[in-house]
C-alpha positions in Angstrom: 130.6 13.7 6.3 129.1 16.6 4.4 125.5 16.3 3.2 125.4 16.2 -0.5 121.5 16.4 -0.7 118.9 18.9 0.8 115.6 18.6 0.5 113.1 20.5 2.9 116.0 21.1 5.3 116.7 17.5 5.7 120.1 16.4 4.2 121.6 13.0 3.2 125.4 12.0 2.8 126.5 10.5 0.0 126.1 6.8 1.2 122.5 7.9 2.0 121.7 9.4 -1.1 123.3 6.3 -2.7 121.2 3.9 -0.1 118.1 6.2 -1.1 118.9 5.4 -4.9 118.7 2.0 -4.5 115.5 1.7 -2.4 113.8 3.8 -5.1 114.8 1.5 -7.6 113.6 -1.9 -5.3 110.1 0.2 -5.0 110.0 0.6 -8.6 110.9 -3.1 -9.4 108.1 -4.3 -6.8 105.3 -1.8 -8.1 106.0 -2.7 -11.7 105.5 -6.7 -10.4 102.3 -5.8 -8.2 100.7 -3.5 -11.4 101.5 -6.1 -13.6 98.6 -8.0 -12.9 96.2 -5.4 -13.8 95.3 -5.0 -17.5 96.1 -1.1 -18.6 92.1 -0.4 -18.4 92.1 -1.8 -15.1 95.2 0.4 -14.0 93.1 3.6 -15.8 89.9 2.6 -13.6 92.0 2.3 -10.5 93.9 5.3 -10.9 90.2 7.0 -11.5 88.6 5.8 -8.4 91.6 6.6 -6.2 91.6 9.8 -7.8 87.4 10.3 -6.8 88.3 9.0 -3.2 90.9 11.9 -2.9 88.6 14.7 -3.9 87.7 17.2 -1.2 
């Protein structure tokens, strides 16, 4: 198997890259559903609070 994607010296085969794409889509669908319970204002407030916590 030949590597097809290189990222920070880690390599994925074509099958691995395909699976990574599937997982990315599944994660995105989960996150969309998870945050759908919040209003846009609530999402912005959450984002602002998380940004504040990340300040060093």
